[in-house]
DRENTORKOL-3810 file (N, C-alpha, C; in nm, 4 decimals):
REM DRENTORKOL-3810
@n.u->-9.4282; n.v->8.6821; n.w->-6.8993; ca.u->-9.4330; ca.v->8.5382; ca.w->-6.9173; c.u->-9.3434; c.v->8.4926; c.w->-7.0334
@n.u->-9.2789; n.v->8.5846; n.w->-7.1020; ca.u->-9.1926; ca.v->8.5468; ca.w->-7.2135; c.u->-9.0713; c.v->8.4691; c.w->-7.1665
@n.u->-9.0380; n.v->8.4798; n.w->-7.0387; ca.u->-8.9199; ca.v->8.4100; ca.w->-6.9868; c.u->-8.9491; c.v->8.2631; c.w->-6.9574
@n.u->-9.0745; n.v->8.2288; n.w->-6.9327; ca.u->-9.1127; ca.v->8.0897; ca.w->-6.9062; c.u->-9.1599; c.v->8.0288; c.w->-7.0372
@n.u->-9.0945; n.v->7.9210; n.w->-7.0775; ca.u->-9.1249; ca.v->7.8585; ca.w->-7.2064; c.u->-9.1452; c.v->7.7087; c.w->-7.1882
@n.u->-9.1983; n.v->7.6471; n.w->-7.2921; ca.u->-9.2232; ca.v->7.5032; ca.w->-7.2946; c.u->-9.1610; c.v->7.4464; c.w->-7.4207
@n.u->-9.0955; n.v->7.3334; n.w->-7.4074; ca.u->-9.0406; ca.v->7.2646; ca.w->-7.5237; c.u->-9.0491; c.v->7.1156; c.w->-7.4941
@n.u->-9.1301; n.v->7.0421; n.w->-7.5705; ca.u->-9.1464; ca.v->6.8993; ca.w->-7.5423; c.u->-9.0149; c.v->6.8215; c.w->-7.5493
@n.u->-8.9130; n.v->6.8784; n.w->-7.6140; ca.u->-8.7842; ca.v->6.8097; ca.w->-7.6255; c.u->-8.6926; c.v->6.8370; c.w->-7.5065
@n.u->-8.7334; n.v->6.9299; n.w->-7.4186; ca.u->-8.6516; ca.v->6.9625; ca.w->-7.3024; c.u->-8.7300; c.v->6.9298; c.w->-7.1761
@n.u->-8.6778; n.v->6.8377; n.w->-7.0984; ca.u->-8.7366; ca.v->6.7986; ca.w->-6.9702; c.u->-8.8839; c.v->6.7621; c.w->-6.9823
@n.u->-8.9183; n.v->6.6960; n.w->-7.0906; ca.u->-9.0546; ca.v->6.6469; ca.w->-7.1091; c.u->-9.1604; c.v->6.7551; c.w->-7.1243
@n.u->-9.1175; n.v->6.8767; n.w->-7.1592; ca.u->-9.2134; ca.v->6.9843; ca.w->-7.1805; c.u->-9.2499; c.v->7.0617; c.w->-7.0559
@n.u->-9.1800; n.v->7.0360; n.w->-6.9454; ca.u->-9.2066; ca.v->7.1130; ca.w->-6.8237; c.u->-9.1748; c.v->7.2600; c.w->-6.8490
@n.u->-9.2434; n.v->7.3501; n.w->-6.7788; ca.u->-9.2105; ca.v->7.4917; ca.w->-6.7957; c.u->-9.0694; c.v->7.5203; c.w->-6.7427
@n.u->-8.9905; n.v->7.5863; n.w->-6.8278; ca.u->-8.8519; ca.v->7.6193; ca.w->-6.7926; c.u->-8.8268; c.v->7.7665; c.w->-6.8195
@n.u->-8.7190; n.v->7.8170; n.w->-6.7645; ca.u->-8.6778; ca.v->7.9531; ca.w->-6.7954; c.u->-8.6045; c.v->7.9522; c.w->-6.9291
@n.u->-8.6416; n.v->8.0431; n.w->-7.0155; ca.u->-8.5869; ca.v->8.0487; ca.w->-7.1509; c.u->-8.4344; c.v->8.0519; c.w->-7.1486
@n.u->-8.3744; n.v->7.9690; n.w->-7.2344; ca.u->-8.2298; ca.v->7.9639; ca.w->-7.2471; c.u->-8.1609; c.v->7.8813; c.w->-7.1406
@n.u->-8.2402; n.v->7.8143; n.w->-7.0550; ca.u->-8.1836; ca.v->7.7300; ca.w->-6.9494; c.u->-8.2537; c.v->7.5951; c.w->-6.9484
@n.u->-8.2073; n.v->7.5091; n.w->-6.8614; ca.u->-8.2777; ca.v->7.3843; ca.w->-6.8326; c.u->-8.3287; c.v->7.3882; c.w->-6.6885
@n.u->-8.3540; n.v->7.5086; n.w->-6.6403; ca.u->-8.4018; ca.v->7.5307; ca.w->-6.5037; c.u->-8.5545; c.v->7.5331; c.w->-6.5062
@n.u->-8.6164; n.v->7.4372; n.w->-6.4378; ca.u->-8.7625; ca.v->7.4329; ca.w->-6.4376; c.u->-8.8199; c.v->7.5317; c.w->-6.3368
@n.u->-8.9415; n.v->7.5732; n.w->-6.3648; ca.u->-9.0155; ca.v->7.6571; ca.w->-6.2716; c.u->-9.0243; c.v->7.5849; c.w->-6.1375
@n.u->-9.0518; n.v->7.4565; n.w->-6.1434; ca.u->-9.0639; ca.v->7.3750; ca.w->-6.0221; c.u->-8.9360; c.v->7.3810; c.w->-5.9376
@n.u->-8.8208; n.v->7.3695; n.w->-6.0019; ca.u->-8.6928; ca.v->7.3718; ca.w->-5.9308; c.u->-8.6709; c.v->7.5060; c.w->-5.8616
@n.u->-8.6955; n.v->7.6137; n.w->-5.9346; ca.u->-8.6737; ca.v->7.7473; ca.w->-5.8785; c.u->-8.7711; c.v->7.7726; c.w->-5.7634
@n.u->-8.8964; n.v->7.7320; n.w->-5.7791; ca.u->-8.9928; ca.v->7.7465; ca.w->-5.6696; c.u->-8.9477; c.v->7.6675; c.w->-5.5474
@n.u->-8.8936; n.v->7.5496; n.w->-5.5698; ca.u->-8.8426; ca.v->7.4687; ca.w->-5.4591; c.u->-8.7301; c.v->7.5384; c.w->-5.3845
@n.u->-8.6415; n.v->7.6040; n.w->-5.4592; ca.u->-8.5330; ca.v->7.6786; ca.w->-5.3954; c.u->-8.5886; c.v->7.7899; c.w->-5.3078
@n.u->-8.6857; n.v->7.8630; n.w->-5.3599; ca.u->-8.7464; ca.v->7.9715; ca.w->-5.2841; c.u->-8.8232; c.v->7.9176; c.w->-5.1633
@n.u->-8.8934; n.v->7.8077; n.w->-5.1820; ca.u->-8.9696; ca.v->7.7476; ca.w->-5.0723; c.u->-8.8787; c.v->7.6955; c.w->-4.9612
@n.u->-8.7565; n.v->7.6580; n.w->-4.9976; ca.u->-8.6630; ca.v->7.6071; ca.w->-4.8967; c.u->-8.6030; c.v->7.7189; c.w->-4.8119
@n.u->-8.6330; n.v->7.8433; n.w->-4.8482; ca.u->-8.5874; ca.v->7.9561; ca.w->-4.7685; c.u->-8.4853; c.v->8.0454; c.w->-4.8358
@n.u->-8.4402; n.v->8.0068; n.w->-4.9555; ca.u->-8.3467; ca.v->8.0937; ca.w->-5.0265; c.u->-8.4186; c.v->8.2200; c.w->-5.0734
@n.u->-8.3485; n.v->8.3295; n.w->-5.0737; ca.u->-8.4038; ca.v->8.4533; ca.w->-5.1295; c.u->-8.3743; c.v->8.4578; c.w->-5.2791
@n.u->-8.4375; n.v->8.5504; n.w->-5.3474; ca.u->-8.4096; ca.v->8.5676; ca.w->-5.4898; c.u->-8.2616; c.v->8.5976; c.w->-5.5106
@n.u->-8.2047; n.v->8.6771; n.w->-5.4217; ca.u->-8.0627; ca.v->8.7108; ca.w->-5.4313; c.u->-7.9759; c.v->8.5856; c.w->-5.4149
@n.u->-8.0148; n.v->8.4990; n.w->-5.3197; ca.u->-7.9412; ca.v->8.3734; ca.w->-5.2989; c.u->-7.9440; c.v->8.2868; c.w->-5.4250
@n.u->-8.0616; n.v->8.2759; n.w->-5.4865; ca.u->-8.0777; ca.v->8.1926; ca.w->-5.6058; c.u->-7.9910; c.v->8.2462; c.w->-5.7194
@n.u->-7.9937; n.v->8.3773; n.w->-5.7396; ca.u->-7.9148; ca.v->8.4393; ca.w->-5.8468; c.u->-7.7652; c.v->8.4212; c.w->-5.8203
@n.u->-7.7268; n.v->8.4292; n.w->-5.6950; ca.u->-7.5851; ca.v->8.4102; ca.w->-5.6614; c.u->-7.5430; c.v->8.2647; c.w->-5.6845
@n.u->-7.6295; n.v->8.1713; n.w->-5.6474; ca.u->-7.5982; ca.v->8.0288; ca.w->-5.6640; c.u->-7.6053; c.v->7.9852; c.w->-5.8100
@n.u->-7.6944; n.v->8.0459; n.w->-5.8857; ca.u->-7.7151; ca.v->8.0115; ca.w->-6.0273; c.u->-7.7025; c.v->8.1394; c.w->-6.1100
@n.u->-7.5785; n.v->8.1811; n.w->-6.1418; ca.u->-7.5561; ca.v->8.3102; ca.w->-6.2077; c.u->-7.6193; c.v->8.3235; c.w->-6.3464
@n.u->-7.6636; n.v->8.2134; n.w->-6.4060; ca.u->-7.7315; ca.v->8.2233; ca.w->-6.5356; c.u->-7.8727; c.v->8.2798; c.w->-6.5188
@n.u->-7.9211; n.v->8.2877; n.w->-6.3951; ca.u->-8.0536; ca.v->8.3425; ca.w->-6.3685; c.u->-8.0432; c.v->8.4886; c.w->-6.3255
@n.u->-8.1525; n.v->8.5597; n.w->-6.3446; ca.u->-8.1609; ca.v->8.6997; ca.w->-6.3028; c.u->-8.2793; c.v->8.7156; c.w->-6.2079
@n.u->-8.2857; n.v->8.8305; n.w->-6.1425; ca.u->-8.4016; ca.v->8.8578; ca.w->-6.0574; c.u->-8.5291; c.v->8.8619; c.w->-6.1404
@n.u->-8.5183; n.v->8.9059; n.w->-6.2648; ca.u->-8.6351; ca.v->8.9062; ca.w->-6.3535; c.u->-8.6829; c.v->8.7633; c.w->-6.3803
@n.u->-8.5902; n.v->8.6689; n.w->-6.3889; ca.u->-8.6277; ca.v->8.5283; ca.w->-6.4052; c.u->-8.7055; c.v->8.4790; c.w->-6.2828
@n.u->-8.6591; n.v->8.5172; n.w->-6.1652; ca.u->-8.7267; ca.v->8.4761; ca.w->-6.0418; c.u->-8.8680; c.v->8.5338; c.w->-6.0377
@n.u->-8.8816; n.v->8.6610; n.w->-6.0750; ca.u->-9.0149; ca.v->8.7222; ca.w->-6.0805; c.u->-9.1030; c.v->8.6508; c.w->-6.1827
@n.u->-9.0457; n.v->8.6115; n.w->-6.2959; ca.u->-9.1228; ca.v->8.5400; ca.w->-6.3986; c.u->-9.1729; c.v->8.4066; c.w->-6.3443
@n.u->-9.0893; n.v->8.3363; n.w->-6.2695; ca.u->-9.1303; ca.v->8.2090; ca.w->-6.2082; c.u->-9.2468; c.v->8.2328; c.w->-6.1131
@n.u->-9.2358; n.v->8.3338; n.w->-6.0287; ca.u->-9.3431; ca.v->8.3627; ca.w->-5.9330; c.u->-9.4705; c.v->8.4063; c.w->-6.0033
@n.u->-9.4576; n.v->8.4869; n.w->-6.1075; ca.u->-9.5754; ca.v->8.5282; ca.w->-6.1847; c.u->-9.6414; c.v->8.4090; c.w->-6.2525
@n.u->-9.5604; n.v->8.3203; n.w->-6.3080; ca.u->-9.6142; ca.v->8.2008; ca.w->-6.3728; c.u->-9.6897; c.v->8.1156; c.w->-6.2711
@n.u->-9.6280; n.v->8.0922; n.w->-6.1555; ca.u->-9.6920; ca.v->8.0101; ca.w->-6.0519; c.u->-9.8229; c.v->8.0744; c.w->-6.0051
@n.u->-9.8230; n.v->8.2048; n.w->-5.9882; ca.u->-9.9448; ca.v->8.2739; ca.w->-5.9463; c.u->-10.0554; c.v->8.2593; c.w->-6.0511
@n.u->-10.0192; n.v->8.2691; n.w->-6.1774; ca.u->-10.1183; ca.v->8.2553; ca.w->-6.2851; c.u->-10.1758; c.v->8.1144; c.w->-6.2890
@n.u->-10.0920; n.v->8.0144; n.w->-6.2671; ca.u->-10.1392; ca.v->7.8750; ca.w->-6.2672; c.u->-10.2346; c.v->7.8527; c.w->-6.1510
@n.u->-10.1974; n.v->7.8998; n.w->-6.0335; ca.u->-10.2817; ca.v->7.8807; ca.w->-5.9154; c.u->-10.4135; c.v->7.9565; c.w->-5.9303
@n.u->-10.4088; n.v->8.0704; n.w->-5.9929; ca.u->-10.5300; ca.v->8.1502; ca.w->-6.0118; c.u->-10.6351; c.v->8.0731; c.w->-6.0913
@n.u->-10.5903; n.v->7.9906; n.w->-6.1841; ca.u->-10.6830; ca.v->7.9136; ca.w->-6.2687; c.u->-10.7173; c.v->7.7774; c.w->-6.2107
@n.u->-10.6559; n.v->7.7413; n.w->-6.1010; ca.u->-10.6762; ca.v->7.6085; ca.w->-6.0426; c.u->-10.8120; c.v->7.5992; c.w->-5.9747
@n.u->-10.8758; n.v->7.4847; n.w->-5.9893; ca.u->-11.0024; ca.v->7.4604; ca.w->-5.9223; c.u->-10.9749; c.v->7.3846; c.w->-5.7933
@n.u->-11.0239; n.v->7.4370; n.w->-5.6836; ca.u->-11.0069; ca.v->7.3708; ca.w->-5.5546; c.u->-11.1229; c.v->7.2748; c.w->-5.5353
@n.u->-11.0915; n.v->7.1505; n.w->-5.5051; ca.u->-11.1932; ca.v->7.0488; ca.w->-5.4823; c.u->-11.1958; c.v->7.0181; c.w->-5.3342
@n.u->-11.3099; n.v->7.0403; n.w->-5.2721; ca.u->-11.3220; ca.v->7.0143; ca.w->-5.1292; c.u->-11.3157; c.v->6.8642; c.w->-5.1048
@n.u->-11.2734; n.v->6.8218; n.w->-4.9842; ca.u->-11.2679; ca.v->6.6786; ca.w->-4.9542; c.u->-11.4021; c.v->6.6099; c.w->-4.9724
@n.u->-11.5114; n.v->6.6797; n.w->-4.9454; ca.u->-11.6456; ca.v->6.6210; ca.w->-4.9606; c.u->-11.6740; c.v->6.5948; c.w->-5.1079
@n.u->-11.6444; n.v->6.6932; n.w->-5.1946; ca.u->-11.6650; ca.v->6.6746; ca.w->-5.3385; c.u->-11.5804; c.v->6.5588; c.w->-5.3908
@n.u->-11.4576; n.v->6.5494; n.w->-5.3443; ca.u->-11.3674; ca.v->6.4443; ca.w->-5.3898; c.u->-11.4211; c.v->6.3075; c.w->-5.3492
@n.u->-11.4767; n.v->6.2965; n.w->-5.2318; ca.u->-11.5295; ca.v->6.1677; ca.w->-5.1838; c.u->-11.6515; c.v->6.1261; c.w->-5.2643
@n.u->-11.7287; n.v->6.2221; n.w->-5.3097; ca.u->-11.8490; ca.v->6.1919; ca.w->-5.3877; c.u->-11.8194; c.v->6.1579; c.w->-5.5330
@n.u->-11.7034; n.v->6.1928; n.w->-5.5791; ca.u->-11.6700; ca.v->6.1731; ca.w->-5.7201; c.u->-11.6433; c.v->6.0283; c.w->-5.7533
END
């Protein structure tokens, strides 16, 4: 997780890859659109495969802590 950092002065504090202005959200979007890690690294040579793994690890950790609210619970709130 050392590769994913936060800085309130860069992109409003969104999680970014260290030494870049590439957000976790942006990289996940590239992967979700069908690009492979190799494609992303080729398109953005400042990134490495380790950066891509860090993004995926970060996203997995965030989702792991997320609370799922069922539609019924949401309606009652």
